[in-house]
C-alpha positions, 0 to 999 in steps of 0.5 A: 500500500502506498503512502497516499493510500495509507493516509486516506485509509487512516483518515477514513478510520479516524472519521469512523472512530470519531463518528461512532463516538460522537454521532455528530458528523453525519447529522451536520452533513445532512443539515448542510445538504438539506434540500432548499427550493431553487427559487429560495437560493436568492440574495434575498435569503442571505440575511439570517446567515449574515446575522449568525456570522456577526454573532460569532464575531461578537462572541470572539471579540467579546471574549478577547476584550473581556481578558483586559476589561475590568468591570469595576466602576473605578477601573472600567474607563481606565481599562478601555484607555489601556485597550485604546492606547497601550495594547497593540491593536486594542483600539481596533479590537474595540472598534470591530466589536462596536461596529459589529454590534451596529451591523448586527442590529441592522442585519437582524432588522432587515432580516425581520423585515424581509421575512415579514414582506415575504410572509415567511412567518405563516404556517408552519413557521409561526414559532420560527418567527416568534423566536426571531422576535425574541432574538431581535429583543436580545440583540437590542439588549446586547447593544444597550448593555454594551454601551453601558460597558464603556461607563463614560460620561455619556453612558453614565447619564444615559443609564441614568435616563434609562433608570428614570424611564424604568422608575415610571412603571406603575407599582414596580418602578422603584423595585425595578430601578433597584434591580437594574442599578443594584441600589437606588443610585448608580454605583459599583454594583451597577456596572457589575450587573450590566457586565453579567448581563452583557457577557453571560446572561444575554449571550447565553440566551441568545446563543441558545435561541439562535440554535433553536431558530436554526433547528426550526429552519432545518426542520421546516425547510427554508421558506419558498419564494412567495408566488401571487395566488399561491395561498398558505393552507394548513391542510395542503402547504406542507405537502406542496412544499415537499413536492416543490423540494422534490422537484426543484430542491438544491442542497444548501451546501454548496448550491445555495450557501455560496451566496450566504458566504459571499454576503457574510464575507462582504458584511465582515469586510464592511465591519473591518473597514468601518472599524479601521477608518472610524475607530472605536466608540468612546470612551468620552470623559470619565463618569462624573455626577457633578458634571451635568453639562452633557447631552448623552446620546445613545448608540446607533440602534437607539437613536430613533428612540432618542429622537422620538422621545425628544419630540414627544409632548411631556404630557404623553411621554410616559404613556408612550414609553411604557405602552407602545413598546409593549404593544409593538412586541405583543403585535409581532409575537401574535402576528403569525397566530392571527395571520398564519394562513393566506396570501404571502406575495407582497403584491397581494398584501398592500396593507403589509407593504404600506405598514413596512414602508411607514415603519422603515421610513420612520426609523430612518428619519428619526435615526437621522434626526438623532444623529445631529439632535437639533433640540440639544445644545451645541456645546461649541457654539459660544466659542466658534460663533462670535456675535455678528457685528450688525447686532453691535452697531449703534449699541451703547457700552451697556449693550456691548457688555450684554453681548459679551455676557451672552457669549461668555455664559454660553447662551448660544449653545441653545439659542441661535443668532443670525442663524448660528448657534443651538436650536434647543431654544428660540432664536434671539434675533427678534426676542424683544418683539416677542417678550417684554423686558420684564418677561426677559428678566423673569425667563433669564433668572427663573428659567422655564420650559427647557431653559434652566434658571440663571439667577445664581449664575449671573450677578445683577450687573450682568443680568442688567447688561444681558437684558439691555442687549436682548431688548435691542433685538427686534429683527427687522425693526419690529415693534417691541413686545407689549404687556397686554395686561398692563395696557388693559389696566391703564385703559379700562 
């Protein structure tokens, strides 16, 4: 027997020995070669595999990060600095993990939308869809807890906002906050709890759910391409699907898997490229509860929620935050139970297409709004945009001093002047035509609405100078504001 034949014979014997004791190779081979309808070997069916590959990437990079990261409130921020600056390619590892999280959320969302659009949640794949909804929630949970792991200024205050939202839950609000934070305030137990959630609890459930999800896909088969007029009926669908796979079925590996592999590789390359060119997320400044001049912004996956909450009127904020997410998740879970049969093709389901379009466009718009937050202060406005000269011409020394106060006290972080500055508060160009001098004084000293009180931040001379300058701002020579109540008093 030649050397080549001996090697082959030894390999076969090793395979038989391993298979006889494990019994896994043959089932895995059968799973890889499971028949797939030829019309399902499409680029539209690649998102599930890509999400699974991204999960593997997150697990591997997360394990490597955990070797250095210190889940301590006093050391977490410093350990990330070590990763960023002291460990070769530590910053790149953090960047891959961060961008991988964003890509995973996006791919899972797209996959859910594709399944909904193709009606693949219908019989007999109801449970596959329900577990998929759970996977989406778990993926968002991983993204949220991962942001907390940075434990920087943004994460600290963002977690505080999340805790305040949880405190609004009727009856169980206070115990829920204690459960989340490990006490009544953000402290050492808080980060330990979120570390356990991010590293052990959520990933463990996620991996188990993904395994069950994949098993259900193998058990029921990949959903066939929806055809107009081909209705799903519990009495006939499985027989029709079996006949379809008998006639046109292709083995998943290699005939269908190559598209999944190419798309997954493209997604991984995109993650690596974004990580290289844009770097890791944070950390920003060290968490400091004494510094309140911050505008904490969530990561990509939650920007749309950030924007929606900013636009909500205060009186409906709490009901929307507590009721809408519960109803949305419940509707997704119950969808296949109430719409498990019937038409699957999108051309025959205009309501579903319209609903999906509205949701996708809304998510896109609110996510875009969340990236530049027009309602939040622009913290560099006061240093980059001096008071335009046209607002200083013809003004006296007191008004000039007021313009300096406006600049030094960073009023333009929230208020614009001549189109430059923040948008959180109203523009100041014509403030004197809308508010009287007394009203301006009261607003400056006492605050109101979104504006903080500056009574303790301004001395009397600064207040007088600032108000004197503001009372000269009347746009294009508009009439000054008048107190209607005083007019009525003087002219009964």
